N, C-alpha and C positions, 0 to 999 in steps of 0.2 A: 396192784396199784389202783388207787381211786381213779386217777386220770393222769395224763401226761401233758405237759405244755406242747404246743404245736411246734416249738422251736427244736424238736428232736431230730433234725436231719443229720446231725452228727451223732449217729446211733451208738448205743451201748454195744460193747462186745459181749452180748449176752451169751457168753460161752460158745460162740461160733468156733468150734474147735479147730476148724480149718484155718482160722486166722491166727492161731498161736504160732509163734516163730521164735525159737530160742536155741541155745546150745549149751551143753554141759560137758560131762566127761563120762568115763566108765572104766572098769578095771578087771576083775577076775570073776569066775563063776562061784556063786554062793547063793543059798536060799535065804529067805527072810528069817529062817530059824537061827541063822548065824548073824543076823543084823545086829548092829550095836544097840539100836534103840527102836522102839515102835511107839506110835502115839495114837490116841483116840480122842477126837474132838469132843469136849464137854461144853454144854451151853451154860457156862458160868461166867461171871464178870471178870474173874482173875484166876490165875493158877499160881499158887504160892508154894505149894508143897511138892510139886512134881518136877521132873527133870527139865521141863520147859521153862521153869522159873529162871534158868540160866539166861534165857533170852531176855527176860525182864531186866536183869542186871546190865544187859547191853543196851538198854534204852528202848526195848520193844515191849509191846503188850501181846501176849499169846495165851490162848485158852487151850492149848494142846497139852494133853497129858501123855507121857511116854510109857509104853508097855512093850511087851515082846510078842504079842499075839497077832500074827499076820493072817489068821483065819485060813490057814492052809495054802495060801497063795505063795508061789515060789518065784523069785526074781534073781536074775544074774546080777553080779555087782561089779563087773568090769566097766569102769567109767569111760573107757576109750571106744566102746562099741555100743550099738543099739541094744538095749536090754531085752532079754527073753522073759516072757511071763507065762506061767503055768497055773491054771485055776484048778481047784480041787473038785469041782462039781458039787451037786447038792444045792441047798438053799443058801443065798448070800446073806451076809449080816444086814441088819435093818438100820444100823447107825453108821455114821462116818467113821472109818478106820484109817489111821495115819501111822505109817511105819517108816522109820529111817533105815533104809538098807545100808547106806553109807552116811555118816553124820555130817561130814563136811567140817572145815575148820576156818571158814571165812565169815564175812559179815552176816548177821542174823536178819531175817526178813521181818520188818514190822508190819502191823496191820496198815492197809491202805497204800502199800508200796507198789511200785512198778517193777516187774521181774522179767528177766530173760532166762528162758529155760529150753532144754530139749526134753521131749516127752513122747511116750507111746500110750495110746488108749485102746482098751479092748472091752468087749461086751461080755458080761457074765451070762446073760440070757442066751446069747448066741455062741456059747461054748468057747469063749476066748477069741472070737473073731476080732481082728484089729479094725478100727474105724478111723484112726487118725495117728499120724506120726510126723513130728518135725524132722526126725532123722531121715525119713524118705524124701523130704523136700530139700535136704542138704544144708539147712540153716536153722538156728534156734528161733524162738518166737518171743516177742516182747509185748507185754500188755499190763494194764493196771489190774490189781487183784479185786478192785471194786467193780470190774467190768466183765467178770466171767461167772460161770455157774457157782452156786453157793459152796459146793464141796471144795472147789479151788480156793475161794475167798476165805474159807475157814481153815482149810487144811494146809495151806502154804506158810502162813505166818509162824515164826519160830524156826523155820528151816535155815540152814547155813549154806552159804555159797561153797560150792565144791561137793555138796552132798547129793545123794540120790534118795528120793522119797516115794513110797507107795501110798496111793490113796485108793480106798474102796468106797465108792460114793453111792449111797442109796438113791432111789428115784426122786424122793422129795427134795434132794439137794443137787439133782441133775436136771433132767428134762421131764420128770413126771410121766404122765400118760402120753406125752408127745413122742413122736418117732422122727427125729430130724434127719436121719439118713437110713438107708436100708440095713446098715450094719448095727444100728441102735434100735432096739425094740421098745415098744411102749412099756413104761414102768421098768425100765432096764436099770440094773446096777452097773455102774461104770468103774473100770479099774485102770488107773493111770500109774505109770512110773515116770517120775519127773527128776531131771538133773538140773540143779540150779547153777546157772552161769554167772548171773549178775543181778544185783538189786539196787534200785534207786529209791530212797526213802521218800515218803510223800512230802510235798512242799509245806513250809510253814504258812499258816493262814495270813492273808494280807491284812495289814493294819489299816483300818478305815481312816479316811481323811475327813476334814470338815469343809473342804472346798468342793461344792457341788457344781462348779463350772457354769453357774448361772441357771441351772435347772431348779425349778421350784416344784415342791410337792405339797399338796394340801389334802386335808381330809383326816378323819379319825380312824383309829385302828379297826373299828368295827364296820367300816364302810370302804367302798372302792376309792382309792386315791385319785386325785387329779394331778396331771403332770403338765407343766408349762416349760417349753424349751426356749432358750435365749436367742436362737438364730445364730448365724455365723458359722465358722468352722468348728467341728467337734474336737474334743481332745483325742489324741492319737494313742493314749495308753488307757488301760482299764482303770476306772475311777470307782471307788467304793466309799459310800457315805452312809452312816447310820442315822436315819431320820429319827427313829426311836430305837434306843439301844436294846431294850428287852431285859428281862431279869431271870430268864429261865436257863435251861441247859444250853451249853455251847455246842454248836454243830462241828463234829470232827470232819476231817478231810475225806473220809471214805463213807460218809453217811448216805442214807436215803432220807429224804425230807418231805414233809407235807407243807405246802405253801399256798397262799393266795398271791396273785401277782397280776400286774398289768405291764404290757410291753408296747412301746411306741417307737416310730422310726424318726431318726434325726433328719435324714435326707428328705423325707416326705413331710416335713414340718410338724412332727408330733402326731402323725396319723397312727391310730391304734391298730395293731395287728393281732393281738392276742390278749385275753383276759380270763382268768379263772373265775373272777367275780361274775362275769356275764353268763358263765355256765352254771353258776349257783352252788359250786362246791370246790374245795381246794384240790390241788394236784399233788400226787405222791410219785416220786421218782428217785433213782439213785443219782448222785452227783456225777458219777462217771458216764451217765447217759444223756447229758445235755451239752450245749455248746460250752466251749472252754471258758468263756467269761463267767458262766454260772459255776462251773467246776472250781474255778479259782476264787471267785468272788463271794461264795456263800460260806465256806468254812470260817469259823470264828464268830459267826452271827449267833445271837442268843434267841431262844424261843420267846415269843412275845414281842419281838422287835420288828421294825420296818426298815428295810435297807434299799438304797438307791444304787443301781449298777449302770454305769455308762460303758458300753462294750464296743471297742473298735472292731472293724471288719475282720481283722486277722484272728480275733477271738470269738467271732460270730460265724457268719456264712461266707465271708470273703466276697469273691466275684459272683457267687451264686445269688439268685433272687428266688427264694423258696415260696414266696407269695406275692401278689400284686402290691401289697402294702409294705413290703421290704425290698428296697432297691439293691442293685448290685453295689458292693463295697459300702454297704450301709453301716452306720453306727447305731446300735440299738440301745434304748433306754428302758430299764425295768425298775419297777418298784415292787418289792417282795416283802410279804408279811410271813414270818416264820410261825407256823401253827404248831408243828411238832417234829421231833426227830423220829422217823419211822423205822429206822434200822441202821 
């Protein structure tokens, strides 16, 4: 990232694996050689010729291609119990490998969804040593796909509820040269077996209003905007207003974006608490990694546009006061210029 807004105390689940919590099922012993389908993620804009295109007909976008090559990894397929994983040894694959051990017959996961899963993760470098398991915690994990490691973000869409999927994730789509726990080595390839319990599709983008609730925004798009607040009580719901609509690409719900922005406090009479303009460069971050008002208020915005967000406390920091310029239960006002969609 170039930089992140200082409003990031509602942190991203940057694949803190211990935060996963989900549940699925399991059923009988079988290796991945008997799996119904396997998949390998390809970095293409669409998959139209592969078996994953079935997911597209269900209203999802999936870049997963199905194959049957599990690279020697063996997985039990009894959905009622914690899966067992056996690694073949030798060098791991260098690309993301996705295999459906059990295909599932429920709803298909779209990109940007929130999923509930049971899972087990083991280290290739450490000879299959387990580093995380929702099964051992006794409950499944729920999280947005935009808020986990890249291998999950790319490898889960197209999966069906009731299915069990194998992911073999190379370091550049996991933790790279970081070693977040003793059981995960630097530049480790991670192997997950995931049972999909439930999927919640991403919300539809909010339709902007023309009622700025008395907030005035002045300034050109190539300069820092000036924000004037009307005083009085703030609105109690999220307000989204396009000051300038923009004419570029539309921001999807699971995007990473590059923006210039200014943030001011309603409680503190418009006192500024953050500005990318003052740092001299825009900020890049995933929409899953900021406060809820940004996560919900930015999708649907167009590149080249300027948007006003008035964010109530329950979609910002609530009773917390993360800086002297932000009061407890403060309503935050942002003006955001969309520079580009970064991912």
